[in-house]
NUKOL-314027 format. One record per residue: x, y, z of N, C-alpha, C in turn; residue in one letter. Coordinates in steps of 0.05 Angstrom, whole numbers, padded with zeros to 5 digits, always signed. Layout:
N
XYZXYZXYZa...
***
This chain:
296
+00017-00024+00000+00000+00000+00000+00018+00025+00000m+00012+00043-00018+00028+00068-00020+00019+00088+00000s+00037+00098+00017+00031+00117+00037+00030+00145+00026a+00014+00162+00037+00013+00190+00030+00032+00205+00048d+00057+00206+00039+00078+00217+00056+00074+00247+00061w+00062+00261+00042+00057+00289+00047+00037+00293+00070q+00016+00277+00071-00003+00279+00093+00010+00271+00119a+00027+00250+00119+00040+00242+00143+00060+00263+00153i+00074+00276+00134+00092+00297+00141+00077+00321+00153a+00053+00327+00143+00037+00348+00154+00028+00342+00183s+00021+00316+00187+00013+00308+00214+00037+00310+00234a+00060+00302+00224+00084+00305+00241+00090+00334+00247i+00089+00351+00227+00094+00379+00231+00075+00392+00251g+00049+00384+00249+00029+00395+00268+00035+00385+00296a+00043+00360+00299+00048+00349+00326+00074+00360+00338a+00093+00365+00321+00120+00374+00331+00123+00404+00330e+00103+00418+00319+00104+00447+00317+00129+00456+00301h+00132+00443+00279+00155+00449+00262+00148+00443+00233t+00164+00451+00215+00160+00443+00187+00176+00418+00181s+00163+00399+00167+00176+00374+00161+00166+00365+00134f+00185+00358+00116+00179+00348+00090+00195+00322+00085a+00181+00301+00077+00194+00276+00073+00212+00276+00049v+00238+00272+00053+00256+00270+00030+00270+00242+00029t+00267+00227+00051+00280+00201+00052+00260+00181+00063q+00257+00158+00049+00239+00137+00058+00254+00110+00055v+00257+00096+00077+00271+00070+00076+00253+00050+00089v+00247+00028+00075+00230+00007+00087+00246-00008+00109a+00232-00014+00131+00244-00028+00153+00233-00056+00153v+00249-00077+00151+00238-00105+00150+00229-00114+00177p+00212-00135+00177+00205-00149+00201+00176-00149+00208g+00160-00130+00198+00132-00129+00205+00116-00150+00189g+00098-00165+00202+00081-00184+00189+00052-00175+00187s+00045-00154+00201+00017-00144+00201+00015-00118+00186i+00035-00102+00186+00034-00076+00173+00062-00070+00162h+00065-00048+00148+00091-00040+00137+00105-00020+00156s+00131-00020+00156+00146-00002+00173+00167+00013+00157a+00172+00038+00165+00189+00055+00149+00206+00073+00168w+00228+00081+00159+00243+00103+00171+00243+00126+00151r+00232+00149+00159+00230+00172+00141+00246+00195+00153i+00255+00213+00136+00270+00236+00145+00270+00259+00125g+00281+00281+00135+00283+00305+00117+00312+00314+00115d+00331+00296+00123+00359+00304+00123+00369+00312+00150g+00350+00320+00168+00358+00328+00195+00342+00312+00216q+00316+00312+00213+00298+00297+00231+00291+00270+00219l+00286+00251+00236+00279+00224+00227+00257+00213+00245a+00239+00196+00234+00217+00184+00248+00213+00155+00239y+00202+00139+00257+00195+00112+00251+00164+00111+00246f+00156+00100+00224+00128+00101+00216+00117+00073+00210v+00094+00067+00221+00080+00043+00214+00056+00051+00197k+00051+00036+00175+00028+00041+00158+00013+00015+00153t-00013+00018+00148-00029-00005+00141-00056+00004+00132g-00073-00015+00127-00101-00009+00119-00116+00003+00142s-00138+00015+00136-00154+00028+00158-00162+00008+00179l-00163-00018+00172-00170-00039+00191-00150-00042+00214g-00126-00032+00211-00106-00034+00232-00105-00009+00249v-00122+00010+00244-00121+00035+00260-00125+00029+00289r-00143+00010+00296-00148+00004+00324-00123-00008+00337s-00107-00023+00321-00082-00033+00331-00062-00010+00338m-00061+00009+00320-00043+00032+00325-00053+00048+00349f-00079+00051+00352-00089+00065+00375-00081+00051+00401d-00084+00024+00401-00077+00009+00425-00047+00010+00431a-00031+00008+00410-00002+00010+00414+00006+00037+00425e-00005+00058+00414+00001+00085+00425-00007+00087+00454a-00030+00077+00461-00039+00078+00489-00021+00063+00507a-00012+00039+00498+00006+00023+00514+00033+00037+00518g+00044+00048+00497+00069+00062+00499+00067+00086+00518l+00044+00100+00516+00039+00123+00534+00038+00114+00563a+00026+00091+00569+00024+00081+00596+00052+00073+00606a+00068+00060+00590+00094+00052+00598+00112+00077+00603l+00109+00097+00585+00125+00121+00588+00117+00136+00613a+00092+00136+00620+00082+00150+00644+00093+00138+00669a+00099+00112+00668+00110+00098+00692+00138+00107+00698a+00153+00117+00677+00179+00128+00680+00200+00108+00692q+00197+00083+00684+00216+00063+00694+00234+00052+00672e+00224+00052+00647+00240+00041+00625+00235+00057+00600v+00255+00060+00583+00253+00076+00559+00234+00063+00539r+00218+00079+00526+00201+00071+00504+00203+00091+00482t+00197+00084+00457+00196+00104+00436+00173+00124+00441p+00179+00149+00437+00158+00170+00441+00138+00169+00418r+00113+00170+00425+00092+00171+00405+00090+00200+00395v+00093+00203+00369+00092+00230+00356+00063+00236+00348v+00051+00219+00332+00024+00224+00322+00014+00198+00309t-00012+00197+00304-00024+00176+00289-00049+00186+00276l-00058+00173+00255-00081+00182+00241-00086+00166+00216g-00101+00178+00197-00109+00165+00172-00106+00185+00149e-00099+00174+00126-00099+00189+00101-00109+00171+00079s-00133+00177+00069-00145+00160+00048-00149+00132+00059g-00138+00111+00045-00142+00084+00054-00121+00074+00074p-00104+00092+00083-00080+00085+00099-00082+00096+00127t-00077+00079+00147-00074+00087+00174-00044+00088+00180a-00036+00106+00198-00007+00109+00204-00003+00115+00234f+00020+00106+00243+00030+00112+00270+00058+00121+00268l+00064+00144+00279+00091+00156+00278+00104+00156+00306v+00127+00144+00307+00142+00143+00332+00169+00156+00329l+00181+00163+00351+00209+00171+00352+00226+00149+00339e+00245+00157+00323+00263+00138+00310+00287+00134+00329a+00291+00109+00338+00313+00102+00355+00331+00083+00340l+00357+00087+00342+00377+00068+00331+00381+00047+00352a+00369+00023+00348+00369+00002+00369+00388-00020+00361l+00399-00032+00382+00416-00056+00379+00405-00078+00397e+00412-00103+00392+00404-00125+00410+00414-00120+00438p+00399-00129+00458+00407-00126+00486+00434-00140+00491l+00452-00125+00504+00476-00136+00514+00473-00141+00544k+00491-00156+00557+00486-00163+00585+00482-00140+00604p+00496-00118+00601+00493-00096+00619+00466-00082+00616q+00458-00077+00591+00432-00065+00587+00409-00084+00595a+00414-00110+00591+00394-00130+00599+00391-00130+00629a+00412-00127+00643+00411-00125+00672+00395-00101+00681e+00400-00079+00668+00385-00054+00674+00355-00058+00668q+00349-00073+00646+00321-00077+00639+00308-00095+00660l+00322-00116+00669+00310-00133+00690+00303-00117+00715g+00320-00099+00723+00315-00082+00747+00292-00064+00741e+00291-00052+00717+00270-00033+00710+00243-00047+00708a+00243-00072+00697+00218-00086+00695+00206-00093+00722l+00223-00100+00741+00214-00105+00768+00200-00080+00780a+00212-00057+00775+00200-00032+00785+00174-00026+00770r+00173-00031+00744+00149-00027+00729+00126-00044+00740l+00132-00069+00747+00112-00088+00757+00102-00080+00784h+00115-00062+00798+00105-00052+00824+00085-00030+00820r+00080-00021+00796+00059-00002+00790+00033-00018+00786q+00014-00013+00803-00009-00031+00806-00035-00018+00797l-00053-00034+00785-00080-00026+00780-00099-00035+00802g-00124-00029+00799-00144-00036+00819-00158-00063+00813n-00153-00074+00789-00165-00099+00781-00148-00110+00758a-00155-00133+00749-00141-00146+00727-00154-00139+00700y-00138-00130+00681-00149-00123+00655-00138-00096+00646g-00154-00081+00632-00145-00055+00621-00169-00040+00612w-00168-00013+00612-00191+00003+00604-00202-00004+00576p-00185-00012+00558-00193-00018+00531-00182-00045+00522e-00195-00058+00503-00184-00082+00491-00159-00073+00474d-00141-00092+00471-00118-00087+00453-00111-00112+00438n-00086-00116+00430-00080-00137+00411-00055-00152+00420f-00054-00178+00414-00030-00194+00416-00025-00205+00388i-00007-00194+00374-00005-00200+00345-00030-00189+00331g-00043-00207+00316-00068-00198+00303-00093-00202+00320r-00090-00218+00341-00113-00226+00357-00121-00204+00377a-00147-00200+00380-00157-00181+00400-00153-00193+00428v-00143-00177+00446-00142-00185+00475-00166-00171+00489q-00184-00187+00499-00207-00177+00514-00198-00170+00542r-00201-00145+00550-00189-00135+00575-00209-00126+00595n-00234-00133+00592-00255-00125+00612-00245-00132+00640t-00246-00112+00658-00234-00115+00684-00248-00137+00700l-00232-00151+00717-00243-00172+00734-00228-00172+00760h-00241-00180+00781-00229-00180+00808-00212-00205+00813e-00217-00226+00797-00203-00251+00800-00184-00256+00777s-00158-00259+00783-00138-00264+00762-00143-00291+00748w-00147-00313+00763-00151-00339+00748-00175-00337+00730p-00197-00325+00738-00220-00322+00721-00214-00305+00697h-00200-00283+00702-00192-00265+00680-00175-00280+00659f-00155-00294+00669-00137-00308+00650-00152-00330+00634f-00169-00344+00648-00184-00366+00634-00203-00355+00614a-00218-00334+00622-00240-00324+00605-00231-00304+00584d-00211-00288+00590-00203-00266+00571-00178-00274+00555r-00164-00295+00563-00140-00303+00549-00143-00331+00537r-00145-00352+00553-00144-00379+00542-00168-00385+00525l-00192-00380+00535-00216-00389+00520-00218-00375+00492r-00213-00349+00490-00214-00338+00463-00194-00350+00443p-00170-00356+00453-00150-00369+00435-00158-00398+00428q-00170-00412+00447-00180-00438+00441-00203-00438+00420l-00220-00418+00422-00241-00415+00403-00230-00410+00375a-00210-00392+00374-00196-00387+00348-00183-00413+00338l-00170-00428+00356-00157-00452+00347-00176-00472+00335a-00200-00474+00348-00221-00492+00336-00228-00482+00308r-00232-00456+00305-00238-00445+00278-00216-00450+00258d-00191-00452+00268-00168-00455+00250-00160-00484+00247n-00177-00503+00256-00172-00531+00249-00162-00548+00272g-00158-00538+00296-00150-00556+00318-00172-00575+00324m-00165-00600+00328-00185-00621+00334-00201-00614+00358d-00227-00620+00357-00245-00612+00379-00237-00625+00406a-00225-00648+00405-00217-00661+00430-00195-00645+00444s-00177-00634+00429-00156-00617+00441-00167-00591+00451w-00186-00579+00436-00199-00555+00446-00213-00560+00472v-00227-00583+00474-00241-00590+00498-00221-00593+00522a-00198-00606+00516-00178-00608+00537-00168-00581+00546k-00164-00563+00526-00156-00536+00533-00176-00521+00550g-00202-00525+00544-00222-00513+00561-00224-00526+00589n-00216-00551+00591-00215-00564+00617-00192-00551+00634e-00170-00544+00621-00149-00530+00635-00160-00503+00645i-00175-00489+00628-00186-00463+00637-00204-00467+00661a-00219-00489+00662-00237-00495+00685-00221-00501+00710e-00198-00514+00707-00183-00524+00730-00160-00505+00738r-00156-00483+00723-00132-00467+00727-00131-00455+00755a-00153-00451+00768-00153-00439+00795-00137-00456+00815g-00133-00482+00809-00117-00498+00827-00088-00489+00830a-00079-00474+00810-00051-00464+00811-00049-00438+00827l-00071-00429+00838-00071-00403+00851-00082-00405+00880f-00083-00429+00891-00094-00433+00917-00079-00417+00938i-00052-00417+00936-00036-00402+00956-00022-00378+00943d-00032-00369+00921-00019-00347+00907-00040-00329+00894y-00040-00304+00903-00057-00284+00890-00039-00261+00881r-00034-00260+00855-00016-00240+00844-00028-00212+00846p-00011-00192+00849-00020-00165+00848-00025-00157+00818m-00043-00139+00813-00048-00130+00785-00026-00111+00776p-00004-00122+00768+00019-00106+00759+00015-00094+00732s+00028-00072+00727+00029-00061+00700+00048-00078+00683l+00037-00090+00662+00052-00109+00645+00058-00097+00618l+00081-00105+00607+00085-00100+00578+00066-00116+00562h+00064-00142+00568+00043-00159+00556+00052-00175+00531g+00074-00167+00518+00083-00181+00494+00114-00181+00495d+00125-00190+00517+00153-00186+00523+00170-00209+00512l+00175-00209+00487+00195-00227+00475+00218-00209+00466w+00241-00222+00460+00265-00207+00455+00263-00189+00431s+00245-00195+00412+00242-00177+00389+00229-00151+00396g+00218-00148+00420+00205-00123+00429+00222-00109+00450n+00248-00114+00450+00266-00101+00468+00293-00097+00454a+00307-00077+00463+00334-00071+00451+00348-00051+00469g+00369-00040+00458+00383-00019+00472+00392+00002+00453q+00394+00027+00463+00404+00049+00447+00434+00047+00444t+00445+00064+00427+00473+00063+00422+00490+00069+00447e+00478+00085+00466+00492+00091+00491+00486+00071+00513d+00472+00048+00506+00469+00026+00525+00444+00027+00542g+00424+00044+00536+00400+00045+00552+00380+00024+00541r+00368+00008+00559+00348-00011+00549+00322+00003+00540p+00309-00009+00520+00284+00002+00509+00265-00021+00504v+00239-00017+00510+00219-00036+00503+00197-00022+00486i+00184-00038+00469+00165-00026+00451+00145-00048+00443f+00126-00041+00425+00105-00059+00416+00090-00073+00439d+00080-00058+00458+00067-00071+00481+00039-00080+00476p+00030-00097+00494+00001-00105+00496-00007-00102+00525a-00006-00078+00535-00007-00072+00563-00033-00081+00576c-00031-00090+00601-00054-00094+00618-00044-00098+00647h-00062-00099+00666-00055-00104+00693-00059-00134+00698w-00039-00147+00708-00041-00176+00712-00017-00187+00727g-00014-00213+00727+00007-00226+00741+00034-00221+00728d+00053-00210+00743+00079-00204+00732+00093-00229+00721r+00085-00252+00730+00097-00277+00720+00093-00280+00690e+00072-00269+00679+00066-00272+00651+00087-00259+00634t+00097-00235+00642+00118-00223+00627+00144-00239+00628d+00150-00250+00651+00175-00266+00654+00173-00292+00639l+00150-00305+00640+00147-00331+00626+00149-00328+00596s+00137-00306+00585+00140-00302+00556+00169-00296+00549m+00182-00280+00565+00210-00274+00559+00227-00300+00558a+00220-00319+00575+00235-00345+00574+00226-00362+00550e+00201-00360+00543+00190-00379+00522+00205-00377+00496l+00209-00354+00486+00221-00351+00459+00251-00345+00460f+00262-00343+00483+00291-00339+00486+00300-00311+00476g+00326-00308+00475+00338-00283+00465+00346-00263+00486g+00336-00265+00511+00344-00247+00532+00369-00258+00546f+00389-00241+00550+00413-00250+00565+00405-00260+00593p+00420-00278+00604+00414-00288+00631+00415-00266+00652t+00430-00245+00646+00432-00223+00665+00405-00209+00669s+00388-00210+00650+00361-00198+00652+00345-00213+00674f+00344-00239+00672+00329-00255+00692+00341-00253+00720f+00368-00254+00721+00381-00253+00747+00376-00226+00761a+00377-00205+00745+00372-00178+00757+00343-00175+00766a+00325-00186+00751+00297-00184+00759+00292-00199+00785y+00303-00223+00787+00299-00240+00811+00312-00227+00835r+00335-00214+00832+00347-00200+00854+00330-00177+00864r+00318-00163+00844+00302-00140+00851+00275-00148+00863a+00264-00170+00854+00238-00179+00864+00236-00209+00859w+00243-00225+00878+00243-00254+00874+00215-00264+00867p+00215-00285+00850+00189-00297+00841+00179-00317+00862l+00153-00321+00862+00140-00339+00879+00149-00368+00873d+00149-00385+00893+00159-00412+00890+00142-00428+00870v+00117-00420+00865+00100-00435+00846+00103-00426+00817g+00122-00408+00811+00125-00397+00784+00128-00419+00763y+00145-00438+00768+00151-00458+00748+00126-00475+00742e+00108-00478+00761+00084-00493+00756+00064-00477+00739r+00064-00451+00742+00045-00434+00727+00056-00426+00700r+00082-00427+00696+00094-00417+00671+00082-00431+00647k+00078-00458+00646+00066-00470+00622+00037-00460+00617p+00022-00454+00638-00005-00443+00633-00003-00417+00618l+00014-00399+00628+00017-00373+00615+00027-00375+00586y+00046-00393+00582+00058-00395+00555+00040-00410+00536n+00022-00426+00546+00002-00439+00527-00013-00417+00512l-00020-00395+00525-00034-00374+00512-00018-00364+00487y+00008-00360+00490+00024-00350+00468+00028-00371+00446h+00030-00396+00454+00034-00417+00434+00008-00420+00418i-00015-00419+00431-00041-00420+00417-00043-00396+00398l-00035-00373+00407-00036-00349+00390-00018-00353+00365n+00006-00365+00369+00023-00370+00346+00011-00391+00328h-00002-00411+00339-00016-00430+00322-00037-00415+00305y-00052-00397+00318-00073-00383+00304-00063-00364+00283n-00038-00353+00287-00027-00334+00268-00011-00348+00246m+00004-00369+00254+00024-00380+00235+00019-00409+00227f-00001-00423+00240-00009-00448+00230+00004-00472+00244g+00004-00494+00229+00009-00521+00241+00036-00525+00253a+00055-00507+00247+00082-00510+00259+00081-00509+00290a+00060-00497+00301+00058-00495+00330+00037-00514+00342y+00025-00531+00325+00004-00549+00335+00015-00569+00354l+00037-00583+00347+00048-00603+00365+00056-00592+00392g+00069-00568+00392+00077-00556+00417+00052-00549+00434q+00031-00539+00421+00007-00533+00436-00005-00558+00448a-00006-00580+00433-00017-00605+00444+00000-00616+00467q+00026-00614+00465+00043-00624+00487+00039-00607+00512r+00036-00581+00508+00031-00564+00531+00004-00570+00544m-00016-00574+00528-00043-00580+00538-00042-00607+00554i-00029-00627+00542-00027-00653+00556-00012-00650+00582a+00010-00636+00583+00025-00633+00607+00010-00618+00629g-00004-00597+00621-00019-00581+00640-00042-00597+00652l-00056-00612+00635-00078-00629+00645-00067-00650+00665l-00045-00662+00659-00033-00682+00677-00027-00668+00704a-00016-00644+00703-00009-00630+00727-00034-00623+00743l-00054-00614+00730-00079-00605+00744-00096-00627+00754l-00092-00651+00744-00107-00674+00753-00094-00690+00775k-00070-00681+00783-00056-00696+00805-00071-00693+00831r
***
């Protein structure tokens, strides 16, 4: 889709109270849902996401999540410049940061910062608005019970999508049985409603050239801090210094290892629903393991 760079430049100029004309456009690889670009005028530069009007709600949710993380003042995020629409195209403009993969020292700083972020608490589990995990809508209607929230707003919607995408009904039924039994993992543990990044894999974290950690592409909500840590472990890529620093700053509950597969099942189901059969076997193994655990 061809972007209207003049309209985007005008929106940037209005937001930044300056004149800006796009003279440089470079495509940034990696996006599977929308297109990404680095644009500039020879002096100023911005990072821009563009897509069909159907992704405008995703851009709204991303901007709101970045604003919430920035307001917490615990970890660096790209500044939201502006967002809007031009013709058939929606756009989100962010501060352009030159990012590198996390090195051990920055990862350590991020672990400490994440622990501080998680101490920022909501009054219930959820979020004021729905948002997205990949392409999937995350239903965030507030709830007083974390196990009920996670079962009804996270697992069950992904299981319904999995059924629609071809997962055998018997496996979907087993997944729903896990949702029914999940409360057994919380008998002696009631997590605080921490402010979460919500999509914390290594591709959504980096460091600036001067070594400051940065996180981006959030799916924010208030929930169990263990979900951020379990996802960070699931897909790898974080230096061990990240986890060690977090645990020093705020040790995890002794039941974390038992709950981690429950939390990561959500993300594996989401990957099955986005990317297909490559994740089916992993989802089935996780379902079988969780059911065996919950039936003991």
